[in-house]
C-alpha positions in Angstrom: 70.3 24.8 3.1 71.4 27.6 5.5 69.0 28.8 8.2 69.5 32.6 7.9 68.4 33.3 11.5 70.8 30.6 12.9 73.7 31.9 10.8 73.1 35.5 11.9 72.7 34.4 15.5 76.0 32.5 15.5 77.7 35.4 13.8 76.3 37.8 16.5 77.5 35.5 19.3 80.9 35.3 17.6 81.1 39.1 17.4 80.1 39.4 21.1 82.7 36.8 22.1 85.3 38.8 20.2 84.1 42.0 22.0 83.2 43.6 18.7 80.1 45.8 18.1 77.2 44.0 16.4 76.6 46.0 13.3 75.4 45.1 9.8 78.9 45.5 8.4 80.5 43.4 11.1 77.8 40.7 10.7 78.4 40.7 6.9 82.1 40.3 7.4 81.7 37.5 9.9 79.2 35.7 7.7 81.5 36.1 4.8 84.4 34.6 6.8 82.0 31.7 7.6 81.4 31.4 3.8 77.7 31.8 4.4 75.5 33.9 2.2 72.6 35.7 3.9 70.3 38.3 2.3 71.1 41.8 3.2 67.6 42.5 4.7 68.1 39.6 7.2 71.5 41.0 8.3 70.1 44.5 8.6 67.2 43.2 10.7 69.5 41.3 13.0 71.8 44.3 13.3 68.9 46.7 14.1 67.4 44.2 16.6 70.6 43.6 18.4 71.8 47.2 18.4 70.5 47.9 21.9 70.4 44.3 23.2 72.2 43.3 26.3 74.2 40.4 24.9 75.8 39.6 28.3 72.4 39.1 29.9 71.4 37.0 26.9 74.4 34.7 27.1 74.1 34.4 30.9 70.4 33.4 30.5 71.5 30.6 28.1 74.2 29.3 30.3 71.7 29.3 33.3 69.6 26.7 31.4 72.5 24.4 30.8 73.0 21.8 28.1 69.9 19.7 27.5 67.7 21.8 29.8 68.3 21.0 33.4 65.4 20.1 35.7 63.9 22.9 37.7 65.2 23.2 41.2 62.9 22.1 44.0 60.7 24.8 45.5 61.4 25.9 49.0 60.2 23.3 51.5 60.0 20.5 49.0 62.0 17.4 49.6 64.6 16.3 47.1 62.7 13.1 46.5 59.5 14.9 45.3 60.0 13.6 41.8 60.6 10.0 43.0 56.9 8.9 42.9 56.7 10.0 39.3 59.8 8.0 38.4 58.5 4.9 40.1 55.1 5.2 38.3 56.9 5.5 35.0 59.0 2.4 35.7 55.9 0.5 36.7 54.2 1.4 33.4 57.2 0.2 31.5 57.2 -3.1 33.3 53.5 -3.5 32.7 54.1 -3.0 29.0 56.8 -5.6 29.0 54.6 -8.1 30.8 52.6 -8.6 27.5 55.1 -11.2 26.6 53.6 -13.5 29.1 50.2 -13.8 27.5 51.3 -16.7 25.3 50.9 -14.9 21.9 53.4 -13.2 19.7 53.2 -11.0 16.8 55.4 -13.3 14.8 53.8 -16.7 15.7 
């Protein structure tokens, strides 16, 4: 099943990349080229919503996050190792969970 919002978003990004105006007719043509059927009211809603949108700022905001959501930069004055204690605690918890093997019992005994 096609997610109409996702299809229209990708069509709008494709139009922006091609430096075309994001209009209902251009969205319909792009979706048709993608062989995706989307109700007209969804296309019209996207076209009206994006008519005055700054797509360059939107695309830049997406690329600032990066793939997979990068970690937030350290605040001014914080050391680069500020997250190290958290990582050490997480590793310690994992090793504590693994130590259950030493109690002499097993689920499959």
